[in-house]
C-alpha positions in Angstrom: 125.0 132.0 273.9 126.7 134.5 276.3 129.6 132.9 278.4 127.5 133.9 281.7 124.5 131.5 280.1 127.2 128.5 280.4 127.1 126.4 283.6 131.1 126.0 284.7 130.2 124.0 288.1 131.9 120.9 285.8 134.8 122.7 285.0 135.0 123.2 288.6 134.4 119.8 289.6 137.5 118.5 287.1 141.4 117.6 288.5 144.2 119.4 286.7 144.4 116.0 283.8 140.7 116.6 283.1 140.7 120.7 282.3 143.8 120.1 279.9 142.1 117.4 278.2 138.9 119.5 278.1 141.1 122.9 277.1 142.6 121.0 274.2 138.8 119.8 273.2 137.7 123.3 273.0 140.4 125.2 271.5 140.8 121.8 269.1 136.7 122.6 268.6 137.7 126.5 268.4 139.3 126.0 265.9 137.5 123.8 263.5 135.1 126.7 263.7 137.9 128.9 262.6 138.7 126.6 260.0 135.0 126.7 258.2 134.4 130.7 259.1 137.4 132.3 257.2 140.6 131.3 255.1 143.1 131.5 257.4 146.6 128.8 256.0 148.0 129.2 259.6 144.6 128.2 261.1 144.0 125.5 258.8 148.0 124.4 259.7 147.5 124.6 262.8 144.2 122.4 263.2 145.4 120.0 260.9 148.5 119.8 263.6 146.7 119.7 266.7 146.3 116.4 267.6 149.6 115.6 266.5 151.0 118.3 268.5 148.8 117.3 271.9 149.5 113.7 271.0 153.0 114.5 272.1 152.6 117.1 275.0 149.1 118.1 276.1 150.6 120.5 277.6 152.0 122.5 275.0 149.0 125.1 274.0 147.2 125.0 277.8 150.6 126.4 279.2 151.8 128.9 276.9 148.1 130.5 277.0 148.2 131.1 280.1 151.5 132.9 279.8 150.6 134.9 276.6 146.2 135.2 276.8 145.3 135.2 280.4 146.9 138.2 280.5 144.0 139.4 278.4 140.9 137.7 279.9 138.7 141.2 281.5 139.5 142.8 277.9 138.3 139.4 276.6 135.2 138.5 278.9 134.0 142.2 278.6 133.9 141.6 275.0 136.0 144.4 274.2 136.6 144.3 270.0 138.6 147.5 270.8 141.5 145.3 272.0 141.4 143.3 269.5 140.9 146.2 267.0 142.9 148.7 268.8 146.2 147.4 270.2 149.0 147.1 267.7 151.0 145.7 271.4 150.0 142.5 271.3 149.0 142.0 267.1 152.9 143.3 267.4 153.7 140.4 269.8 152.3 138.0 267.9 154.2 138.8 264.8 157.2 137.0 265.0 156.8 134.6 267.2 155.9 131.1 265.6 154.4 128.9 268.5 150.6 127.6 268.2 148.8 129.3 270.8 150.5 132.6 268.9 149.7 131.5 265.7 146.4 130.2 266.3 145.1 134.2 267.9 146.5 136.4 265.2 144.3 138.8 267.0 143.9 141.7 265.7 144.3 139.5 261.8 141.9 136.9 262.6 139.3 138.9 264.2 139.0 141.4 261.3 137.9 139.0 259.2 135.1 137.4 261.3 131.6 138.5 261.2 129.3 140.0 264.5 128.5 135.9 265.2 131.6 134.6 264.4 133.7 137.7 267.1 130.6 135.8 269.4 130.9 132.8 269.1 135.5 133.7 269.3 134.0 135.5 272.5 132.7 132.6 274.0 135.3 130.3 273.4 137.8 132.6 274.5 136.4 133.3 277.4 135.0 129.3 277.8 139.8 128.4 277.5 140.5 131.9 279.7 138.2 129.8 282.5 139.6 126.7 282.2 143.3 127.7 282.1 142.5 129.8 285.0 141.3 127.1 286.9 144.5 124.7 285.8 146.2 127.3 287.0 144.8 128.1 290.3 145.8 124.1 290.8 148.9 123.4 289.9 151.0 126.9 289.8 152.4 127.1 286.4 
C-alpha cells in the first residue's frame, strides 16, 4: 500500500487529543511489526515497555518524534533509501541518545535488516506517523 492511497480525511478531522492516541496506536503497531520482522533488543524492549511509557505521559513519544524525525519527512515521503543507507549524520545523531524515539528510529542499523517488502511497510508507517505528527504540530505548535 502506498501512502498516497491512504485516506487522510479521518486524521484531518481529529482533534489534538485523538491525534496523540492515533499516533501512539500506529507507533505501537509499527513496533509490533518490527519486533516480529527483526531481532533487535532495543525494539523488543520499547515494544514491551511502550504502553507503560504512554500511560505515564501520552505525549512522551510524539513530541520527540516531531523534534527529531519530522524534519526528515521529505526523505521519508520520497522513500529515499539512500537517506537511510548513506546518511551517517542521522545514524550518528541517535547513537548516544537513549530516548524512546531515538532507540526506535536507529535509522541505518534498523533499515539494513529489513527486506524490500518490510522496507515498504516501514516507509508506510513512518509516512503515517509523520502525517499525524505534522497535523498535531499544526494544532498545538509544540
